[in-house]
MDAnalysis code that builds the backbone (N, CA, C; Angstrom):
import MDAnalysis as mda
import numpy as np

u = mda.Universe.empty(306, n_residues=102, atom_resindex=np.repeat(np.arange(102), 3), trajectory=True)
u.add_TopologyAttr("name", ["N", "CA", "C"] * 102)
u.add_TopologyAttr("resid", np.arange(1, 103))
u.add_TopologyAttr("resname", ["UNK", "UNK", "UNK", "UNK", "UNK", "UNK", "UNK", "UNK", "UNK", "UNK", "UNK", "UNK", "UNK", "UNK", "UNK", "UNK", "UNK", "UNK", "UNK", "UNK", "UNK", "UNK", "UNK", "UNK", "UNK", "UNK", "UNK", "UNK", "UNK", "UNK", "UNK", "UNK", "UNK", "UNK", "UNK", "UNK", "UNK", "UNK", "UNK", "UNK", "UNK", "UNK", "UNK", "UNK", "UNK", "UNK", "UNK", "UNK", "UNK", "UNK", "UNK", "UNK", "UNK", "UNK", "UNK", "UNK", "UNK", "UNK", "UNK", "UNK", "UNK", "UNK", "UNK", "UNK", "UNK", "UNK", "UNK", "UNK", "UNK", "UNK", "UNK", "UNK", "UNK", "UNK", "UNK", "UNK", "UNK", "UNK", "UNK", "UNK", "UNK", "UNK", "UNK", "UNK", "UNK", "UNK", "UNK", "UNK", "UNK", "UNK", "UNK", "UNK", "UNK", "UNK", "UNK", "UNK", "UNK", "UNK", "UNK", "UNK", "UNK", "UNK"])
u.atoms.positions = np.array([
    [79.727, 18.484, 12.482],
    [78.492, 18.532, 13.198],
    [77.370, 18.162, 12.213],
    [76.611, 17.130, 12.600],
    [75.548, 16.628, 11.745],
    [74.203, 17.232, 12.156],
    [73.352, 17.513, 11.178],
    [72.046, 18.114, 11.467],
    [70.980, 17.268, 10.810],
    [69.754, 17.401, 11.322],
    [68.589, 16.723, 10.721],
    [67.661, 17.815, 10.200],
    [67.138, 17.616, 8.992],
    [66.128, 18.510, 8.439],
    [64.871, 17.666, 8.315],
    [63.810, 18.089, 8.965],
    [62.580, 17.289, 8.977],
    [61.393, 18.229, 9.160],
    [60.228, 17.682, 8.895],
    [58.970, 18.374, 9.134],
    [58.334, 17.730, 10.350],
    [58.120, 18.454, 11.463],
    [57.662, 17.826, 12.671],
    [56.257, 17.276, 12.524],
    [55.988, 16.196, 13.229],
    [54.664, 15.592, 13.179],
    [53.761, 16.217, 14.207],
    [52.483, 15.929, 14.092],
    [51.488, 16.464, 15.004],
    [51.691, 15.837, 16.392],
    [51.598, 16.678, 17.405],
    [51.712, 16.200, 18.763],
    [50.482, 15.374, 19.126],
    [50.621, 14.356, 19.926],
    [49.506, 13.532, 20.306],
    [48.500, 14.261, 21.219],
    [48.936, 15.309, 21.833],
    [48.070, 16.063, 22.764],
    [47.270, 17.160, 22.055],
    [47.460, 17.352, 20.780],
    [46.748, 18.403, 20.077],
    [45.902, 17.793, 18.969],
    [44.752, 18.419, 18.710],
    [43.915, 17.925, 17.657],
    [44.167, 18.635, 16.322],
    [44.732, 19.840, 16.383],
    [45.033, 20.593, 15.185],
    [46.421, 20.297, 14.662],
    [46.824, 21.031, 13.651],
    [48.111, 20.821, 13.052],
    [49.045, 22.038, 13.247],
    [48.953, 22.660, 14.405],
    [49.818, 23.815, 14.716],
    [51.265, 23.368, 14.782],
    [52.138, 24.214, 14.270],
    [53.602, 24.008, 14.285],
    [54.032, 22.777, 13.516],
    [53.259, 22.349, 12.517],
    [53.677, 21.239, 11.690],
    [53.903, 21.632, 10.248],
    [53.762, 22.926, 9.935],
    [53.893, 23.350, 8.542],
    [55.343, 23.706, 8.183],
    [56.133, 24.148, 9.149],
    [57.517, 24.562, 8.888],
    [58.455, 23.378, 8.940],
    [59.611, 23.555, 8.300],
    [60.681, 22.551, 8.317],
    [61.656, 22.960, 9.406],
    [62.158, 21.980, 10.145],
    [63.070, 22.233, 11.267],
    [64.471, 21.721, 10.947],
    [65.460, 22.454, 11.411],
    [66.855, 22.012, 11.328],
    [67.343, 21.853, 12.767],
    [67.644, 20.626, 13.163],
    [68.141, 20.343, 14.525],
    [69.515, 19.696, 14.409],
    [70.379, 19.980, 15.340],
    [71.691, 19.349, 15.372],
    [71.661, 18.075, 16.161],
    [72.379, 17.077, 15.683],
    [72.502, 15.814, 16.406],
    [73.434, 16.007, 17.567],
    [73.192, 15.334, 18.702],
    [74.051, 15.515, 19.860],
    [75.447, 14.964, 19.584],
    [76.466, 15.741, 19.941],
    [77.843, 15.306, 19.708],
    [78.442, 14.709, 20.978],
    [77.807, 14.950, 22.107],
    [78.280, 14.381, 23.359],
    [77.128, 13.715, 24.082],
    [77.437, 12.682, 24.830],
    [76.389, 11.935, 25.543],
    [75.918, 12.759, 26.765],
    [74.648, 12.568, 27.096],
    [74.136, 13.203, 28.295],
    [74.489, 12.354, 29.508],
    [74.767, 13.010, 30.607],
    [75.118, 12.306, 31.813],
    [74.406, 12.928, 32.999],
    [74.155, 12.207, 34.049],
    [73.432, 12.785, 35.208],
    [74.336, 13.685, 36.031],
    [73.709, 14.748, 36.534],
    [74.406, 15.659, 37.417],
    [74.586, 14.995, 38.758],
    [75.745, 15.160, 39.381],
    [76.058, 14.487, 40.637],
    [75.176, 14.999, 41.788],
    [74.872, 16.289, 41.799],
    [74.135, 16.859, 42.922],
    [72.610, 16.648, 42.798],
    [72.040, 17.041, 41.668],
    [70.594, 17.027, 41.502],
    [70.061, 15.784, 40.818],
    [70.886, 15.134, 39.999],
    [70.440, 13.988, 39.257],
    [69.845, 14.276, 37.901],
    [69.767, 15.562, 37.553],
    [69.258, 15.950, 36.231],
    [70.314, 15.618, 35.164],
    [69.861, 15.421, 33.948],
    [70.812, 15.148, 32.877],
    [71.402, 16.440, 32.394],
    [72.665, 16.373, 32.032],
    [73.363, 17.554, 31.535],
    [74.267, 17.149, 30.376],
    [74.606, 18.145, 29.584],
    [75.523, 17.955, 28.476],
    [76.327, 19.190, 28.258],
    [77.470, 19.045, 27.656],
    [78.307, 20.213, 27.366],
    [78.031, 20.769, 25.980],
    [77.197, 20.082, 25.223],
    [76.891, 20.473, 23.860],
    [75.590, 21.291, 23.837],
    [75.672, 22.602, 23.697],
    [74.456, 23.431, 23.674],
    [73.775, 23.458, 22.338],
    [74.518, 23.169, 21.284],
    [73.891, 23.240, 19.951],
    [72.814, 22.178, 19.733],
    [73.024, 20.996, 20.287],
    [72.056, 19.927, 20.060],
    [70.802, 20.070, 20.916],
    [70.954, 20.679, 22.094],
    [69.813, 20.716, 22.991],
    [69.055, 22.049, 22.961],
    [69.676, 23.103, 22.452],
    [69.058, 24.436, 22.530],
    [68.806, 25.110, 21.188],
    [69.403, 24.603, 20.102],
    [69.283, 25.272, 18.830],
    [68.366, 24.499, 17.898],
    [67.280, 25.164, 17.495],
    [66.352, 24.629, 16.493],
    [66.060, 25.774, 15.524],
    [66.285, 25.547, 14.254],
    [66.017, 26.575, 13.265],
    [64.786, 26.189, 12.502],
    [63.940, 27.141, 12.186],
    [62.668, 26.890, 11.501],
    [62.697, 27.561, 10.161],
    [62.257, 26.849, 9.114],
    [62.212, 27.367, 7.746],
    [60.839, 27.070, 7.123],
    [60.413, 27.927, 6.196],
    [59.109, 27.721, 5.579],
    [59.108, 26.604, 4.581],
    [60.230, 26.401, 3.860],
    [60.273, 25.332, 2.865],
    [61.505, 24.458, 3.086],
    [61.455, 23.288, 2.490],
    [62.563, 22.343, 2.585],
    [63.797, 22.916, 1.872],
    [63.568, 23.577, 0.749],
    [64.687, 24.138, -0.024],
    [65.434, 25.188, 0.764],
    [64.725, 26.008, 1.559],
    [65.392, 27.015, 2.367],
    [66.285, 26.370, 3.415],
    [65.827, 25.327, 4.030],
    [66.617, 24.622, 5.058],
    [67.869, 23.983, 4.452],
    [67.685, 23.365, 3.291],
    [68.849, 22.758, 2.625],
    [69.845, 23.817, 2.185],
    [69.351, 24.940, 1.656],
    [70.240, 26.003, 1.216],
    [71.021, 26.606, 2.397],
    [70.350, 26.752, 3.555],
    [71.029, 27.267, 4.731],
    [72.138, 26.319, 5.164],
    [71.830, 25.035, 5.191],
    [72.847, 24.057, 5.612],
    [74.037, 24.043, 4.637],
    [73.754, 24.138, 3.340],
    [74.840, 24.160, 2.364],
    [75.712, 25.425, 2.483],
    [75.053, 26.581, 2.694],
    [75.796, 27.836, 2.794],
    [76.690, 27.891, 4.016],
    [76.264, 27.226, 5.103],
    [77.045, 27.288, 6.338],
    [77.904, 26.020, 6.523],
    [77.961, 25.146, 5.554],
    [78.824, 23.983, 5.631],
    [78.396, 22.971, 6.665],
    [77.107, 22.821, 6.826],
    [76.584, 21.865, 7.834],
    [76.167, 20.575, 7.133],
    [76.745, 19.464, 7.536],
    [76.329, 18.180, 7.004],
    [74.957, 17.846, 7.557],
    [74.072, 17.338, 6.707],
    [72.724, 17.126, 7.171],
    [72.110, 15.838, 6.572],
    [71.081, 15.347, 7.252],
    [70.242, 14.264, 6.782],
    [68.867, 14.858, 6.532],
    [68.282, 14.516, 5.416],
    [66.981, 15.047, 5.045],
    [65.940, 13.935, 5.224],
    [64.925, 14.187, 6.048],
    [63.844, 13.275, 6.280],
    [62.574, 13.855, 5.652],
    [62.109, 13.249, 4.570],
    [60.879, 13.722, 3.917],
    [59.688, 13.356, 4.749],
    [58.684, 14.174, 4.680],
    [57.468, 13.910, 5.482],
    [56.574, 12.913, 4.735],
    [55.875, 12.122, 5.523],
    [54.944, 11.169, 4.952],
    [53.572, 11.838, 4.862],
    [52.834, 11.615, 3.831],
    [51.488, 12.215, 3.788],
    [50.576, 11.555, 4.846],
    [49.739, 12.341, 5.413],
    [48.847, 11.852, 6.465],
    [47.815, 10.892, 5.843],
    [47.590, 9.768, 6.503],
    [46.625, 8.802, 6.049],
    [45.293, 9.150, 6.700],
    [44.338, 9.517, 5.911],
    [43.034, 9.954, 6.422],
    [42.030, 8.813, 6.285],
    [41.336, 8.498, 7.354],
    [40.287, 7.508, 7.333],
    [38.977, 8.264, 7.429],
    [38.196, 8.269, 6.359],
    [36.992, 9.015, 6.325],
    [35.850, 8.146, 6.832],
    [35.198, 8.616, 7.870],
    [34.109, 7.850, 8.475],
    [32.902, 8.777, 8.539],
    [31.740, 8.203, 8.435],
    [30.481, 8.943, 8.572],
    [29.583, 8.155, 9.484],
    [28.739, 8.890, 10.218],
    [27.797, 8.243, 11.121],
    [26.794, 7.392, 10.345],
    [26.489, 7.817, 9.123],
    [25.501, 7.092, 8.324],
    [26.033, 5.705, 7.935],
    [27.320, 5.484, 7.963],
    [27.884, 4.198, 7.658],
    [27.447, 3.121, 8.671],
    [27.039, 3.517, 9.859],
    [26.570, 2.539, 10.846],
    [25.298, 1.871, 10.386],
    [24.518, 2.532, 9.542],
    [23.224, 2.050, 9.108],
    [23.215, 1.621, 7.658],
    [24.382, 1.447, 7.052],
    [24.439, 1.098, 5.620],
    [23.886, -0.313, 5.401],
    [23.281, -0.508, 4.221],
    [22.692, -1.800, 3.887],
    [23.779, -2.875, 3.748],
    [24.919, -2.503, 3.182],
    [25.998, -3.476, 2.929],
    [26.975, -3.591, 4.105],
    [26.558, -3.262, 5.292],
    [27.456, -3.352, 6.474],
    [27.775, -4.802, 6.779],
    [29.016, -5.113, 7.125],
    [29.452, -6.481, 7.329],
    [28.951, -7.050, 8.678],
    [28.875, -6.213, 9.693],
    [28.440, -6.652, 11.011],
    [27.188, -5.866, 11.377],
    [26.255, -6.483, 12.053],
    [25.026, -5.748, 12.455],
    [25.362, -4.657, 13.491],
    [24.650, -3.562, 13.404],
    [24.876, -2.483, 14.356],
    [23.925, -2.641, 15.535],
    [24.418, -2.800, 16.716],
    [23.579, -2.930, 17.889],
    [24.178, -2.063, 19.003],
    [23.416, -1.890, 20.044],
    [23.886, -1.095, 21.184],
    [24.702, -1.950, 22.066],
])
């Protein structure tokens, strides 16, 4: 059973960084999802991939847990956030490339 260790990214629907500080351990699906004949919802027989998510404070804790329990894993390092610093005063800067108009 293969697992992924990653740091979740910020949701597009939130402006803050809630739930992005911890490292997650998720299992890769071992069986394909298929539609239910009666309702049409997707179903799987593998509960570990769809229902189990483990949260750790550090990357080392997640790796240590996977090693202790014999879980093969892939480690995805997080990318630093690229910040674009903008100020309202930049609209009126002398060296502005394009004129500011309404």
